Structure formats: structure tokens, C-alpha cells
N, C-alpha and C positions, 0 to 999 in steps of 0.2 A: 646480456652476453653477446659476444661476437662469435658466430659459427663459421668455420671454414669447411665447406662441403666439397670434397673431391668427387669428380664424376657427376656434378650437379646438373649437367645437361642430359644425362641418361634417364632411363625409365624410372628407377626408384629414386635416384638423386633429385630429379625435378619434382617428384611428389613430396619429398622431404622439404625442399625449398619452398614450394607453394604453401605447405602446412606452416612452416616457420614464419613466413611473411604474412600470411592471411590470418593466422590464429594466435600470434604472439607479438611481442614488441622487440624480439631479438633482431640483431643485424646478421646478414648472411653474405659471405664471400663465396661465389661459385667458381671453383677452379676446375677447368675441363679442357682437354686437348681437342675436343670436337672431332672424334673419329666418326666412322660411318653411323654409329648408333647414338651419337650425341647430337641433340637438336635444340637450339635455343627457342624454337617455336613453342616448345612445351612450357616455356616460362614467360610467354608474352603477358600473361595476366599480372605478373609481378615485376616485370623488367623495368618499369618506370618508378618503382617504389624507391625512395631515398635510402631505405635500409638494405637495399640489394645492390651488389656489384659483381661484375663478371671479369675473370682473368683467364685468358686462353693460355694454359700452361700444361706441359707434359710432366707428370709426376716423376718421371725418370730424369728430368733436368734438374740437377742438384742446385745449380746457381739460381735458377728461377724460383724453385721451391723455397730456398733460403731467403730470397728477396721477399716473397709473400709473407713469411713468418716475421721477418725483421721489420717490414714496413707496415703491415696490416695488423699484426699482433692479435691473433685469435685467442679466445678463451676455450673454445671447444673445437676439436677436429672430428668430423664425421667422414670417415674414409670409405667411399663407395666406388671410386674409380677402379675399373677392372674390365678386362676382356671376359665375357660371360657366357658365350654360346658354345655348348659342348660340341656340336657338329663342326664349328669353325676350329675348335682346338684339335680335333682329329686331323683336319686338313693342314693346319699351320700352327703347331704347338709353340713355336718360337715366340710369337707375339704374346702368348699367355705367360711364358716364363719371364719375359722382359717386363711387361706391365704389372702383372700380379705379384711377382716375387721381387724383382729389382726395383720396381716402382714403390712397393711397400717399404722395402729397406731404405730407399732414398728419403721417403717421407718420415719414417721413424727416426732416422739420423737427424734430419732437420728439426723435427719436433723435440727430440731430446736436447739438442743444443739450445734451442729457443727456450724450452721449459727450464733448463738449468740456469739460464741467465736471468730469470724473472725474480723480482722481489718476493719475499716469502708469502705475503698475502695473496698476490696475483698467482703465484705458483700453486698455491693450495687449491685454487678453483679450476685449474687447467685439467682437461680430460682429452684423451685420445680414444675415440670410439671406432673400432674396426668392424665393418659390416661384412659378413661372410655368408656361407650357404650350407644347407643340410647335406649337400652332395659330398662333403668331406668325410661323412660317416660311411660311405659306400651304400649298400642296399640291405633291405630287410627281407626276412621270410614273410609268411602270411600273418604272423603275429608279432607283437612288440612295437615299441616306439623308440625313436631317437631321444635320448636325454642328454644333458650337458656332460655326462660322464661316459657316453658311448665312445669306444675307441675309434680312431680315424682309420679308414680303409678306402681311400679314394680310388675310383675306377678309371676316370678319363684324364687326359692332360689338363683340362680345365679344373676339375675338382682337386687334382694333385697340386696345381699351382695355388689354389685357394687354401688348401691345407698347409702348404708351405708358408704362406703369408700369415695364417693364424699362428703357426709356431713361432715365427719371427716376432709377432706382437707380444706373445706371452714371454718370450725370451727377453725382450727389451723391458718388460715390466719387472721380471724377476731379477735380471742382472743389473739394470740401470735404475730401477725404481720408477720408470715412466708410468704415470697413472693412466691405466687403460681399462676399457670394457670391450667385450666382444659379443656380437650377436650372430647366430646362425639361423637363417630363415628358410621356409619352404618356398615352393614355386609361387611367384607373384604373377598377377594378371590385372588388367584394368586399362584406363585411358593412356594414350601416348606410348604404347608398347610397340617396339620395332617389329615389323611383320615377318621376321625370321622365326619367331617363337610360335608355339603350337596354336594358341587361341587366336591371335590376330591373323596368322596365316590361314587358318581354317575359315574364319569369317570372310576374309578378302577373296580367297579362292572360290568359296561358295557363291559369293556375289557375282564373280566373273564366270561362273560355270566351269571352273577348272577342277581337276582331281583334288580330293582331300586326302593327302597321304597319311596313312596310319602305319607306324613302324611295327613289324612283326605281326603278332596277333592282337595288338592294341590293349593288352591286359596289364601293361605296366601301370603301377599305382603311384600317384603323386598327391601330396597335401597342398591345397590351393589357398592362397592368401591374397585378398584384395589389396592393391598397392597402397591405397590411402589408409587402410588399417595398419599396414606395415610402417608407413611414415609416422603415424602417431606413436607406435611402439618404439621406433628408433629414437625419436626425440625424448621420449620418457626415459629410455635407458641412458641416453647421453647425459641427461640432467640428473637423474636420480639413481641410476644403477650403482651397485656397490663396486668400488674399484677392484680390479683384478678378477672380476667374475665374468662368467659367460651366461648368456640368456638365449634359449631357443625360442623362436617366434614362428608360430604356425596358425593356420586358419581353421583347424578342426574340420577340414573338408577333404577327406580321402576319396579320390575318384580314379577309376581306370581311364587311360587315355581315350579308349574307344567310347566311353561314356561321355567324356567331354565333347568329343566330336559330334556324337548323336544329339546331345543337349543343344549345341549350337544350331544344328540342322533343324531341330524341333522349334526353337525360338524364331529362326528365320522364316519358317513356314507361316508363323503368325505375323511377324513384323514386315516381311518382304514376300508376300504371296506370289507376286509376278516373278517367275524364275527365268534365268537366262538360258538360252540355247534349247528351249523346248523340253527340258528335263521334267519328269513327273514329280519327283521329290528331291530335296537337297541331299538326302541320304544316298541317292543313286550315284553321287559323286565320290563316295568313300572308296578309296583304293588302298589295298594292303600292299606295302612295299617291304623290301629287304630291311631287316632290323639294323639298327645302329651297332657298330662294333662296341663290345663291352657295355651294352645297355643295362643300367641298373633296373631291377625288377620293381622295387617298392621303396618309397620314402614315406615316413610318417613321423610327425613331430609331437613330442610331449611338451606342451607350452605351460605346464603347471607352475613352474618356477616364476616366470614373469607375471603370471596372474596372481600368485600368492604374495610375491615380494613387492610388486609395483602396481598391482591392480589393473593391468591391461588385459582386455579381452577384445576380440574382433567384433566390430559392429555388423559387418556384412556376412550373411550366409552365402554359400556358393550360388544359390538360386537368385538372391537379390543382386549379388555382385556381377554375375555373368550377364544378366539382363541389362544392367547399367552399362557394362562394357560393350555389348553389341550395339546398344543404342548410341553410345558415343562414337563408335566407328561409322555407323550409318550417317551420323551428323557431321563427320569429319573426313569424308572420303578424299577431299583435296589434300589434307595433311598427309594421308597415307601415300598418295601419288608423289608428293614432293620428297618424302624421306626415302623413297626407293630410287636410288640413282642408277647409273649404268652398271655398277659393280654387283648389284643384287636385285634380282627380279623374281624372288620367291622360288628359286631353283633349289633342288636337293643339294645339301652340303653334307660333309662328313662321311663320304663313302669309302674313305681309307684307301 
């Protein structure tokens, strides 16, 4: 099969591509605009493989997207290209509307036109897999889990834009018959994560002796999913998921944000005992800051459907995954320095 992966130079997209090239015989076309969070260094291990090719294209550019479909003729589309950081969406929602909604519409139109032109046998194996987030569901109280039937109630400009794109994909399925599958995932973490997100930010700030910002009281709960587990799940859904269905993907790892921060501090005490700036413990760097506007309290995924229907379960516990993640950052400090350009130096975003 030939996969077209949009946003393939991003955090999750690059994990998907590495998995496809290293663990299968499929071909991969990586379509990415290369915004601040897209980095081809995350694909160096597969970049010379003859089954991989890169196209620098904006998914909002209808002519270029059409060219990709017409000339490269993918069998499977895995749509990951998106603006994804909640804090950035608070500061600048326009980019999220453009990429996540208009870009998804542009891609759907091109995919529909291409799919409609295919011969029957080729058409029957074409799939459009839209990758989304659990944030479209809003937040939960202390009990309960998000299921595939949970009503949408997005809180931030980011989650609202992703909810909009989910609705577009379902509409193109129902109205035009486009063969689609949708996945909604919990918080990802792991190697090659851009350092604006909580886990890499805390790791790098701790190593530099900088404050470890914790929003509000730090008791917000997230379900954490190791990115390589997520990549395996996404490919399984793309190839074997039932058309028209939605699958929630979670790591079965509910943790409070403050618990995440303290766990990182604890592991750094073991892995990097020589601390910067003369601090006694890494936890001394924890700093409580004003909470994010509209901050959801709790996310938790019920991943029973993908387990029962497709046999996927995560391999990593949070304990094994977070240790692997910290060790990766310790071994790749130069990568972290290179991806932080002049526009982002781990400063607080999303202050509204």
C-alpha cells in the first residue's frame, strides 16, 4: 500500500512514518508544510529509504494537494497535519481555523475527487483516516470515561477547530460516501516532542535550573499515551478499522499534571544527580502559575472498542514510557537546541 501521511514531520506523524518504514513494506509520502513544530530530523533514520519520499506542501493549497493525489496516487491517507497547542490557539486562533478546518476541507475535496476517479478495484481499498483528539469531548468530572459516543463539547479554540474537522470528515463520509475512519487520542508523549508541551518543557527546564510551571493547582488529569504505541494503533486502524467508525485510543494512564512533574523530578534525581544552579532538589523548581483560560479539568479515554475490535493495547506503562522519554532527551540535547528557534524559547503562551 502507498500511504500519504499529512503532518509527517510532526511529533505523531514522524512516529507513524518511522513505524511504517521500519516495521512494514508499505510506501510512504510525507506531506508537511514544515511549520515551527515540523522537523525532518525526526525522520533521519528513514529518510534514505527508497519507500519514503517528502513533499513540502501546505494542506490549504488546493492545487498542490491535487497534484499530490494525481501524480502519487496514494491508497491510504493518514491526516495528522494540524495546529495542535492549546496555548497557541488562545493567543492566535486564526491559524487553527485555517489549518485544522480549511486545510481538512481542502484535503477532503481533493481526496473525494481522486477517489471518485479510481477504477472500482482500486477505489475499494482507498481509505481516509482522520486523526483527532480527546479534547473535542470537553472535560469530565471525577468519574467516567470518554467513549466514541460522548457528545462533543470543546473548550478551546484548538479543540473547537478539531471538532469542526471531525464533523467535516463524517459529513464527507455520509454525503459523498468517502471511505473514512476517525481516531481520537489522549495526550501523547515520547521522543521528538516539541518542547512547548508539558513533559519535554519540564525535562528541559529542570536540566537548565529554570522554573517548572504548573498551571493552577496542578490537579488537572490527563490520560497519557506513549507515541510509539499510538503509531501502532493508527496504522492498525488505517488498515483494519471498519469504515465509517470512530476509535478512541488511550494509554490507560490517568495522571494529574503535578504528578507528572514530580515523577520527572524524581527520575532526574536518579539519572542526573548533579543539579544546575546549586538547587537541593529538582522539585524546588516547581512554580505554580495562573491557570490557562478555559482549562479542562479531566480527560480519560475508554479504549475498549479498539482493543476488542482490532486487538490493540499499549505496550508501555507510564512508568516505562516516561523513563524512556527522559533518557531520549538526555541523549538528544542538541536536537532540542536546534528545534527551538528565535520565535520560541520555552516562554509561557496562552495568557489571553
